[in-house]
C-alpha positions, 0 to 999 in steps of 0.5 A: 606102641607104634603099631597102635599109634599107626592103627588109631590114625588110620581109624581116624583117616577113615572117619574124616573120609568118611564124613568127607564123602557124605557132605555137609548136612541138608540146607534148612527146608521142609520137614521130613515126611512122616514114617508110616509102618509098612504092612504086609510081606513086601513093605516096597509095595507099600512105601508109596500108599497113603497119606505118608506116600503122598507127602514123601512124593511132595518132599522129594519133588520140593527138595528137587525144586529147591536144590535147582533154585539155589544152583541155578541162582534167580528164578522167575518170581511166579514159580518161586510162589508157587513153590512157596505156596507148595511147601506150605501145602506140605507143612499143613499135611505134616501137621494133619498127620501128627494130629490123626486126619488121615483124610486132610494129610492125603488132600494137603500131600496131593496138593503140595505134589500137584502144585509142585509137579506144575512148577517143575514142568514150567520151570522146565519150559522156561529153560527153553527160551534160554539162549543155547551156548555155543558148541563145537556140534554141528546142528542136525540136518533139517526133517523131523526129529525122533518124535515130531508128532503133536498128537499127544499135545493136542489131546491133552490141550483138549482134556484140560480145556475141558477140565477147566470148564468143568472146575468154573462150572463147579463153584469152586471154593474161592481159594481154588479160583488162584489156581483155576486161573493159573492153569488157563494161563499155562493151557493158553501159554501152551496153546500159543506154543503148540500154534508156533510150532514150539512142541517141547515148549507147549508140552511142558506147559500143557504137563503144568496145566493139566498138574495145576487143574488137580489142585482146585480139585482137591481144595474143594474136596477139603472145603465141602468135607467128607459127608458132602463128598460122600453125597457127591460120589456117583453112584453105580448105574441102576439096571434098567427096564428093557428099552429105557436109556441110560442116563450120562454118568454125572458130570459128563458133558452131553455130546453135541449135535452131529455134524458139531463135533470138535475136531480132534485134528485142530487145537482147541480155542483159547479160555478167557 
């Protein structure tokens, strides 16, 4: 009898430890992403594909953002607004998926993920402004760090400058203008940091701006609908007669005249 009681107590103790180690249930937040049946012999390759994969990536990053905001206490109002906007797009994607509209689920899932990515990089840049707590570690000697090159930041800033200009020329959906302006603000902030030599902060802000430029792009996809998007899709080039110069691909900017090409080593201008 004593032996049976001891076994019973041991089992209850084990269950209690399992519950303790698993921790409390997750807090209220966005609903979990849908599960889509994997096709083929390798489910791992299918896990991150399709609308369900888009929504899964958005969900994971939104959970991370919300968790970090709770642990950090008070967060910047603008970043909090972007996080809530991303969560709304994510919920819209869940509704579209449940309704069987895979196209809309994909667009909303990508928008939510890109907006969350922009928020994550902008928050990383904000952390670099905070004073570093005192430490008993001596400062490193003067000189270049492990990666002192500013070339990647300059290249990305040129890329963002062109993307924002293209988005403005494309007669964006009214709801997309907010995110074009946000990308412009992030770009200009990154440009100021790059000019001041704050390369680490400039890199985070340029990543945020690049991610933000994809939000209005996909909002325009939603507004146009599948038929108009198909009409706008670039067609494969047709064979030309000998001697004919091929037309530049649609959407590409014409090359500037000789002598007026932008200096790749210089930073692009600010965006108004």
